C-alpha positions in Angstrom: -43.5 64.6 -26.6 -41.2 65.2 -24.6 -39.6 61.9 -22.9 -36.9 62.0 -20.4 -36.6 64.1 -17.4 -39.9 63.6 -16.0 -40.1 59.7 -17.0 -36.4 59.7 -14.7 -38.3 61.2 -11.8 -40.8 58.7 -12.0 -38.3 55.6 -12.3 -36.5 56.6 -9.2 -40.5 57.7 -7.1 -41.5 54.1 -8.3 -38.0 52.5 -6.7 -38.7 54.5 -3.7 -42.1 53.0 -3.2 -41.5 49.4 -4.3 -38.8 49.8 -1.3 -40.8 51.3 1.0 -43.8 49.4 0.5 -42.7 45.4 -0.2 -43.2 43.7 2.6 -46.2 44.9 3.6 -49.0 44.1 0.2 -49.5 41.6 -2.1 -48.1 41.6 -5.5 -51.2 41.8 -7.1 -52.3 44.9 -4.8 -49.5 47.0 -5.3 -49.6 46.0 -8.9 -53.4 48.0 -9.5 -52.5 50.7 -6.7 -49.2 52.0 -8.8 -51.6 50.8 -12.4 -54.1 53.9 -10.9 -51.2 55.7 -9.9 -49.1 55.9 -13.2 -52.1 56.1 -16.2 -53.3 58.9 -13.1 -49.9 61.2 -13.3 -49.1 60.1 -17.3 -52.5 62.2 -17.8 -51.6 64.9 -15.0 -48.3 65.0 -17.4 -49.7 65.7 -20.7 -52.2 67.9 -19.7 -49.5 70.1 -18.0 -47.5 69.3 -22.3 -50.7 70.7 -23.9 -50.9 67.4 -25.3 -54.3 65.7 -27.8 -56.3 63.5 -25.7 -54.6 60.4 -27.9 -51.3 61.5 -26.5 -52.2 61.9 -23.3 -53.8 58.3 -23.3 -50.2 57.5 -24.7 -48.5 59.0 -22.1 -50.9 57.7 -19.5 -50.1 54.2 -20.3 -46.2 54.8 -20.8 -45.4 55.8 -17.0 -47.7 53.4 -15.9 -45.4 51.2 -17.4 -42.0 53.2 -16.7 -44.0 53.1 -12.6 -44.8 49.4 -12.4 -41.3 48.3 -13.2 -39.7 50.5 -11.2 -41.7 49.3 -8.4 -41.2 46.1 -8.6 -37.5 46.6 -8.7 -37.4 48.4 -5.5 -39.5 45.5 -4.3 -37.0 43.0 -5.3 -34.1 46.2 -4.0 -36.0 45.1 0.1 -35.6 41.6 -0.5 -32.3 41.5 -1.2 
């Protein structure tokens, strides 16, 4: 698996998303929405890289975690 540039783009997108949507939603709703987006994005990236099913699921989980962390960082940046 090749991690790197895609994850940095996802991290930056998560910060922007969290920064722009921080005050309008509850944290739990934001977490649910970002988790779904992360899994979908990870599966799409895994399919585009022609990986096995195990790696597609693993990439979906990793992308979700990266997106969740970056979204909450963006939300915290908005508050300060």
